[in-house]
Structures are given as structure tokens and as C-alpha cells.
C-alpha positions as CSV (number, residue, x, y, z in Angstrom):
1,X,42.4,140.5,64.4
2,X,45.6,139.5,63.8
3,X,46.4,135.5,62.8
4,X,49.1,133.9,65.3
5,X,51.6,131.6,64.2
6,X,52.1,128.1,66.2
7,X,55.3,128.0,67.2
8,X,56.9,124.4,65.9
9,X,58.7,122.7,68.5
10,X,62.0,121.8,67.7
11,X,62.3,118.2,68.0
12,X,65.2,117.4,71.3
13,X,69.1,117.5,70.2
14,X,70.0,114.1,70.3
15,X,73.4,114.2,71.2
16,X,76.0,111.3,70.6
17,X,77.3,108.6,73.7
18,X,81.1,109.8,74.3
19,X,83.9,107.3,73.2
20,X,86.9,107.9,75.9
21,X,90.3,106.8,75.8
22,X,92.1,106.7,78.7
23,X,96.1,106.2,79.8
24,X,97.1,105.0,83.3
25,X,93.8,103.7,84.4
26,X,95.3,101.9,87.6
27,X,97.0,105.3,88.9
28,X,95.4,107.4,91.5
29,X,94.3,109.9,88.7
30,X,93.2,107.7,86.2
31,X,91.3,105.1,88.6
32,X,89.7,107.6,89.6
33,X,88.5,109.6,86.9
34,X,87.4,105.8,85.3
35,X,85.8,105.0,88.1
36,X,83.6,108.9,87.5
37,X,83.8,108.2,83.6
38,X,82.0,104.8,84.1
39,X,78.9,106.5,86.0
40,X,78.5,109.0,84.0
41,X,75.0,108.7,81.4
42,X,76.7,110.2,78.5
43,X,79.5,107.6,78.0
44,X,79.2,104.7,75.8
45,X,82.9,103.0,75.9
46,X,86.1,103.9,77.4
47,X,89.5,102.3,75.6
48,X,91.9,101.9,78.1
49,X,95.5,101.9,77.4
50,X,98.0,100.2,80.7
51,X,100.0,97.3,81.2
52,X,98.1,95.9,83.6
53,X,93.6,95.3,83.9
54,X,92.0,98.2,86.1
55,X,90.1,98.2,89.9
56,X,87.1,99.0,88.0
57,X,84.8,96.4,86.4
58,X,82.3,98.0,84.1
59,X,81.2,96.4,80.3
60,X,81.8,99.9,79.2
61,X,85.6,99.7,79.3
62,X,87.8,97.8,76.1
63,X,91.2,97.1,77.5
64,X,94.7,97.1,75.8
65,X,98.0,95.7,77.0
66,X,100.2,98.0,75.6
67,X,102.9,98.9,77.3
68,X,103.7,103.5,76.7
69,X,106.8,103.0,76.7
70,X,107.8,101.0,74.0
71,X,108.2,103.2,70.7
72,X,105.9,100.4,68.6
73,X,102.9,101.9,71.2
74,X,102.3,104.8,69.1
75,X,101.3,103.0,66.2
76,X,98.9,100.4,68.5
77,X,97.7,103.4,70.1
78,X,96.7,104.8,67.4
79,X,95.2,102.6,65.2
80,X,93.0,101.5,68.3
81,X,91.4,105.3,68.2
82,X,90.7,105.5,65.1
83,X,88.9,102.1,64.8
84,X,87.0,102.7,68.1
85,X,86.3,106.4,66.8
86,X,87.4,107.8,70.3
87,X,87.0,111.4,70.4
88,X,88.5,112.7,73.4
89,X,91.8,111.4,75.7
90,X,93.3,111.9,78.8
91,X,96.5,110.7,79.4
92,X,96.1,110.1,83.6
93,X,99.6,107.5,82.8
94,X,103.3,108.7,84.6
95,X,106.5,106.2,84.7
96,X,109.1,107.3,87.0
97,X,112.6,105.5,87.9
């Protein structure tokens, strides 16, 4: 008579929540993306870089008033990304003259 082994059930893998950065949150594309991000269940934080606060309101949003055309913006953005453990960066900002 053959012995059978019970398969051990693996514990479900716990997914980390996403920390996302977004530029251009008031542009047509950026506002649409932001609206979708706040409705997802797998987002922990959305770090927004813009010169105007977005129309979308959520506790997930951390707003940073940064002008991307400023040479000093790169250092500030790098600092904020590092401090917040951002793993996804979405660029929806644009500028025209």
C-alpha cells in the first residue's frame, strides 16, 4: 500500500502596496491616471509633483509644489522619491511656449 503525502499549502504571497510618483497631475492625461490610481486597491501612496494641486482628492496623495522646469527640481524630486520609497514614476507633465 502506497503512502500518500499531504501537500503543504503555501501561505498566500503578500504583495507590497505600490508607492507611485506622478508629474503633471492636472494635465488631461495626468488627472485621468491619478483618478484611476486612487481607486486601485494596491496603491499605498501617490507622490504628486506639480505646480498646482490636483482636482482629485485622496488621503493617498502627497503633494509637492515643484516646478519641473527649475534646475533645482531634480535634487528635490530625488530626495522625495528616496524618502518615500517610490518604485514607479509616471511622467505626464508637459510644457509648451
